[in-house]
C-alpha positions, 0 to 999 in steps of 0.5 A: 187495281192500278199499278204505278209505272213511274220509271225513274232513272231506268227510263233514260238508260233503256230508251237510249239502249233501245235506240242504239240497238234497233236503229243501227243505221243512225251512226250519229249516236255515240255508243260509248258516251251513252250506253256504257256508264249507265249499264255499269251502275244498274242491275245491281239490286232487287230494286233495280230489277223491279224498275227494269220490270216496270220499264218492260211493261211500259211499251205495252201501256204506250201502245194505248196512251201516246198520240200517233201510237194508239192507232197502231193497236188492235182496237183501231188498226186490226178491226178497222175494215171488218164487218164490225168496225168503221174507221170513223173520225171527222170524215173519210180521209181523217187518219189516212193511215187507218183509211188504208186498212179500211179500204185494203189499199195498204202501203209499206210506208204507213207509219203505224206499221213502223210504230207497232214494230218499234214499240214492240221491239222496245218491249222485247229489248227491255224483257231481254235485259231482265232475262240477261241481267236479273239472274245474277242479282242477289235477292233475299226473296228468291221467289220474287226473283223467279217471278220477275224473270217469269214476267219478263218471259210473259212480256217477251211472248206478248210483244212477239205475239202482237208482231207475228199476228200482224206481220208473220215471222219476224226477227227473233232476239233471245238476248240484247245484241250489239249493233253488229249483230242486230241485222238478222233475217226474219224467222218463219211464222212457225218458229216465231210461234214456237219461240212464244210458246217456250216463253209462255211455258217458262212463265206458266211454271214460275208465275203465281196466281193473283188469287194466291198472291195478292201482291202481284195484282196488276202484273201478269200472273199464271192465269194471264200466261195460260190465257195468252197461251190459249189464244196463241194455240187457237191462232195456230189451230192447235185445238188440243193445246187450247183445251189443255191450257184451258183445263189448267186456267179453269182450275183457278177461281175465275168467275164470270162477272155480271154483265154491267160490271165488266167494263166499269171501274169496279170491274177492273181486275174482277173475277172475270178478268184475266189480264188488263193493261193498267191506266191511271188519271191521277197524274198527267200522261199516265192515262190512255187515249183510246176512249177519247179516240172512240167517243162521239165527235159531238160538242157534248162528248168531245171525242174523235169518233173512231172505231165505230160499231157497224149496224150489221153487228148491232142487227146480229144480236137476238131480240132483248139481248142485254149485251146490246145495251151493255156494249154499244150505245148511240150518241146524244147528238145535237142538230149542229153536230156534223158526224161521219158515223154509223150511229153506234159506239163502243161502250166498253171504252167510254166515260160518262154519261155512257159508263161510270168512268169519269171524264179525265180531269188531270192531263187532258181528255186523252188521259183516261183511267180506263184499263184495256181488257186484254183477256177475259174469262168469257173469251177463254170459255168461247176459245175452249168451246171452239177447241172441243166442239168436234170431239166433245160437243156437249161440253162446247155447248155448255161453255157457250151457255155459260156465256149466254146465261151470264148475258141473260142475267135475271131475265127470263130464259127466253132471253138469250136462251141456252143453245140446245144440247143436241147442237152438233157439227157446223151448226154448233161451230157457227153458233160459237163463231156468232157468240164470239162476235157478239161477246167480244165486239169492239175488243180488237179480235174480229179481224184475227178471228176471220183470218184464222177461221178462213172466213175473211175472203167471204166476209171481208172480200166485198170490203176489199180484202184479197186472199194471199195478201191481206192476212198479213200487213206489210213490213215497215219500209223503214225497217226494210231499208235499214236492213239493206235487204236482209228483211224480205217483204210480205207477198203482195206488197 
């Protein structure tokens, strides 16, 4: 289900406001001329609120759709430099900023840190404007008013999560601020997570499920807020809370979709999908660039060959595991193709002939209509299994086996066989870790999984990872400079 995000006149106001609020040192901007007249005429009607909400979703989409910004997403920046993903591209030095991540020679001047910072704070501003202005708007449908406010809480939590995940504690803004108030120090990582949790609790309280209210399909709903809360709790090792929110999520009528359905056009917002970022190719500039960046750099495929799958994860699949072909493919190369590659590519974000998605026909090949899958039921099952493996191992085994049975499909039980119900302790934990790697490959989660489970030094150390430094990325130098020392850099940078 595609949700049109045409932003109309609100875009002009919000872009100006974002610039005025978060680039305080650019004093050539005239606040009086651009900010005041537009805000006085907006946030008056429910239609204004809906447009403002569309604008608040836009930076989420922008992270995967604009040249130079797609690289800052976790599909590229996070997993490059792991045991699963090779940077790829035309050669070793193609996209030098990604090479820094692959080699762990990270500089605070890397443009993609700044891109991530700016896009996500823009989203935070848009969400804050909704939370400040929409409560005073008169709605005939008071339930929709509550939903818009709850979606804004979800979006603010989402944007802060992707900041704290990369940088650690960051400045926290709970409302739009003036230029004089914008320069504040970083909050702690713990306080940042607490802020996110409070937002998601508010979202969970007032968001309906898309299964109960079809008109919100394509928006964040109760299931999306519960799923994101599970991930946030997992990243803090709050396993009891992962179980708590998982129990609530599993009361909703999600179901694991067939393996070859999930990452196909008909699988978008399917029964096993919890949250996606929508894209459309029915108009220029409404699509995502991510698939083309990942497609093979061959004459036939016309891709750029980034974020390739490494042979180690290919070899980790059990014999005949159907997921290997469902999630990974090899390119149709010709003798004249000169590729810097592992030989394996991500089928989850590929178009024909490697999936049922068509090559973009409007707006160029950077305009794919493939939705970005952010949260899936299989992911939630494996998070839940990890949360309870010590206290309720039989239940943990059952949730892993749900994922394995779906992978097996109609094949004999000897294919991706069930884990034994007697599995316990570290052996069960490691089986869950492996299942996450095989199920979630190419979705931007591997790096964070290794960091949060304390395995990064062992697995990524040979690639250049250093404990005490590379768990976080450097804060953008541009932001350090703008803050005039208020923002303190992460250790090691």
